[in-house]
C-alpha positions in Angstrom: -7.2 28.3 40.9 -4.2 27.1 43.0 -4.6 24.6 45.8 -3.5 27.3 48.3 -6.5 29.4 47.2 -9.1 26.7 47.6 -9.6 27.0 51.4 -12.2 29.8 51.4 -14.2 28.2 48.6 -14.1 24.8 50.3 -15.4 26.2 53.6 -18.2 28.0 51.8 -19.4 25.1 49.8 -19.1 22.6 52.6 -21.0 24.9 55.0 -23.8 25.1 52.4 -23.9 21.3 52.0 -24.0 20.7 55.7 -26.7 23.3 56.2 -28.8 21.7 53.5 -28.5 18.3 55.1 -28.5 19.0 58.8 -30.8 22.0 58.9 -32.0 22.6 62.5 -30.3 19.4 63.7 -29.5 15.8 63.0 -32.5 14.0 64.7 -31.1 10.5 64.3 -27.6 11.4 65.6 -29.2 12.6 68.9 -30.0 9.0 69.7 -26.3 8.6 70.5 -24.8 9.7 73.8 -23.3 13.2 73.4 -19.8 12.1 74.7 -19.5 9.0 72.6 -16.3 8.6 70.5 -15.8 6.4 67.5 -13.2 5.1 65.1 -14.2 4.5 61.4 -12.7 3.6 58.1 -13.7 4.5 54.5 -13.4 1.8 51.8 -13.7 2.1 48.1 -15.8 -0.5 46.3 -14.1 0.0 42.9 -10.8 1.1 41.5 -10.6 4.9 41.2 -8.4 8.0 41.2 -8.9 9.6 44.6 -10.0 13.2 44.7 -11.8 15.4 47.2 -9.9 14.8 50.5 -10.0 18.5 51.4 -13.8 18.7 51.0 -14.1 15.5 53.0 -12.0 16.7 55.8 -13.8 20.0 56.0 -17.1 18.3 56.4 -15.9 16.5 59.6 -13.8 19.3 61.0 -16.6 21.9 60.6 -18.8 19.8 63.0 -16.0 18.4 65.2 -12.7 20.5 65.1 -11.0 17.7 67.2 -11.7 15.0 64.6 -8.6 13.2 63.4 -8.5 12.0 59.8 -5.6 9.9 58.5 -5.4 9.4 54.7 -3.6 6.4 53.3 -3.6 7.8 49.8 -3.3 11.3 48.3 -5.5 13.1 45.7 -4.5 11.9 42.3 -3.4 8.5 43.4 -5.1 5.3 42.2 -6.8 3.1 44.8 -8.1 -0.5 44.1 -11.5 -2.0 45.1 -11.6 -3.0 48.7 -8.8 -0.8 49.9 -9.2 1.4 53.0 -8.5 5.0 51.9 -8.7 6.8 55.2 -9.3 6.4 59.0 -11.3 8.7 61.2 -11.5 9.2 64.9 -13.9 11.7 66.6 -17.2 12.3 68.2 -19.8 9.8 67.1 -22.6 12.3 66.6 -20.4 14.6 64.5 -19.2 11.7 62.4 -22.7 10.5 61.7 -23.8 14.0 60.8 -20.9 14.7 58.5 -20.8 11.3 56.8 -23.2 11.7 53.9 -21.9 15.2 52.8 -18.3 14.1 53.1 -18.9 10.9 51.0 -20.9 12.9 48.4 -18.0 15.2 47.8 -15.5 12.4 47.7 -17.4 10.0 45.4 -18.4 12.8 43.0 -14.9 14.3 42.6 -13.2 10.9 42.5 -15.6 10.0 39.7 -14.5 13.0 37.7 -10.8 12.4 38.3 -11.2 8.7 37.4 -13.0 9.3 34.1 -10.5 12.0 33.2 -7.6 9.6 33.8 -9.2 7.1 31.4 -9.3 9.8 28.6 -5.8 10.9 29.4 -4.5 7.3 29.1 -6.5 6.9 25.8 -4.5 9.7 24.0 -1.0 8.6 25.2 1.3 8.8 22.3 -0.3 11.9 20.8 0.1 15.6 21.6 -3.6 16.1 22.4 -4.5 17.5 25.8 -7.7 16.5 27.5 -9.7 19.6 28.5 -12.8 20.2 30.7 -15.7 22.6 29.9 -18.2 24.8 31.8 -20.7 21.9 31.8 -20.3 21.3 35.5 -22.7 20.5 38.3 -24.0 23.8 39.8 -21.9 24.9 42.7 -19.2 22.4 42.1 -17.4 24.0 39.2 -14.1 24.7 40.9 -14.2 21.4 42.7 -14.7 19.5 39.5 -12.1 21.4 37.7 -9.7 20.5 40.5 -10.7 16.9 40.0 -10.0 17.1 36.3 -6.4 18.2 37.1 -6.1 15.3 39.6 -7.0 13.0 36.8 -4.3 14.4 34.5 -6.5 16.7 32.5 -6.3 20.4 31.8 -8.7 23.3 32.7 -10.4 25.7 30.4 -11.6 29.0 31.7 -13.3 28.9 35.0 -16.3 31.0 33.8 -17.4 33.8 31.6 -15.1 36.3 33.4 -11.6 34.9 32.7 -11.6 34.0 29.0 -13.5 34.5 25.7 -15.1 31.7 23.7 -16.9 33.1 20.6 -19.7 30.6 19.8 -22.3 30.5 17.0 -24.7 32.9 18.6 -21.9 35.4 19.4 -20.9 35.2 15.7 -24.4 35.8 14.5 -24.9 38.7 16.9 -21.6 40.3 16.0 -22.2 40.1 12.3 -19.7 37.4 11.4 -16.5 35.6 12.3 -14.2 38.5 11.3 -16.3 41.1 13.1 -16.5 39.0 16.3 -12.7 38.3 16.4 -11.8 41.9 15.6 -14.0 43.1 18.5 -12.5 40.6 20.9 -8.9 41.4 19.8 -9.5 45.1 20.2 -11.2 45.1 23.6 -9.8 42.1 25.6 -6.7 42.5 27.8 -3.6 41.1 26.1 -3.3 38.1 28.4 -7.0 37.0 27.8 -7.5 33.7 26.1 -9.6 34.2 22.9 -11.1 31.2 21.3 -13.6 31.0 18.4 -15.9 28.0 17.5 -16.3 27.0 13.9 -18.6 24.4 12.3 -17.0 23.9 8.9 -13.7 24.0 7.0 -14.7 27.3 5.4 -15.4 28.9 8.8 -12.0 27.6 9.9 -10.3 29.4 7.0 -12.2 32.6 7.8 -11.1 32.4 11.4 -7.5 31.8 10.6 -7.5 34.7 8.0 -9.0 36.9 10.8 -6.1 36.1 13.1 -7.5 33.4 15.3 -5.0 31.7 17.6 -7.3 29.2 19.3 -10.0 27.5 17.3 -12.7 25.1 18.5 -13.7 22.6 15.8 -17.3 21.7 16.7 -18.6 18.3 15.7 -16.2 17.8 12.8 -16.2 14.4 11.1 -12.9 12.6 11.5 -12.0 13.1 7.8 -12.5 16.9 8.2 -10.3 16.9 11.2 -7.4 15.7 9.1 -8.1 18.4 6.5 -8.4 21.0 9.3 -5.0 20.2 10.6 -3.5 20.6 7.1 -5.3 23.9 6.5 -4.1 25.2 9.9 -0.4 24.4 9.4 0.2 25.2 13.1 -1.1 28.8 12.8 -3.5 28.3 15.7 -4.2 25.7 18.3 -7.0 23.4 17.3 -9.4 22.0 19.8 -12.1 19.4 19.1 -15.5 19.1 20.9 -18.6 17.1 20.2 -19.1 13.3 19.7 -16.0 12.5 21.9 -16.1 9.3 23.9 -13.6 6.7 25.0 -14.1 4.8 21.8 -13.4 7.8 19.5 -10.9 9.9 21.4 -7.7 8.1 20.3 -8.6 8.4 16.6 -9.4 12.1 17.1 -6.1 12.7 18.9 -4.2 11.0 16.1 -5.4 13.6 13.6 -2.9 16.0 15.2 -5.2 18.4 17.0 -3.9 20.1 20.1 -6.8 19.8 22.5 -9.9 17.7 23.0 -12.6 19.1 25.3 -15.1 16.7 26.9 -18.2 18.0 28.8 -18.9 14.5 30.0 -16.0 14.7 32.4 -18.0 16.9 34.7 -21.7 16.6 33.7 -22.1 12.8 33.2 -20.8 11.7 36.7 -21.3 8.2 37.9 -20.3 8.5 41.5 -17.8 6.1 43.0 -19.2 3.6 45.5 -17.6 4.3 48.9 -18.5 3.0 52.3 -17.8 4.4 55.8 -17.9 1.8 58.6 -17.6 2.2 62.3 -15.3 -0.1 64.3 -17.2 -2.2 66.8 
């Protein structure tokens, strides 16, 4: 999804987040005079790749359309611990009501972008691309996939509707690797990505013989990855998944595979510590 296409999605997800948090009204914010105005800053407590500014903005602007937000960094840029990343001016009640949802989006998406950047840096010098998966937080898939791109990674299919990934259960249900691939190749539109998962070198050979162009090597030992690359001889793109972490990813990339997919980019999120402070 292009950045220009995100606006309707952002409005919808932000509205849902605000409704969940505010409900019938922010009882604590009502302690503040209705006409009160405030300046505030947001500071990061740790080094990070910034991501989620559009979601952050939408939280404040939905409640106070006159709110002014000035960003000192852009999505995809690295910020250091202690740095001010944005300044906000607006109605005090609105800023108090929007604060938590806005920070939730920003700290979660920045966490995904930051972790992705670490993996991307770990495979520098190889041809391997770092890929995301569908193992995303419910309701945040498009946002997290945007964050992966901000971190320098690449997106897989968004969902079940825009690409085919033939996994173990599909193969069993279809009657075999060849049968599953033949069905996919004969029914899918020509521009559809078709990928098949294999769990052994023999299954890889079968998939290649059946015409596979994108193969997912699931939980292959490092020694078998080297053999898989030799067997493949550039006939298909090879992607690795399973048992990938920051300690193993460089050695995996050095085998010569094309892609490495990591579910932890989006499902194992350690939110970045951010703080919004009002000016006295």
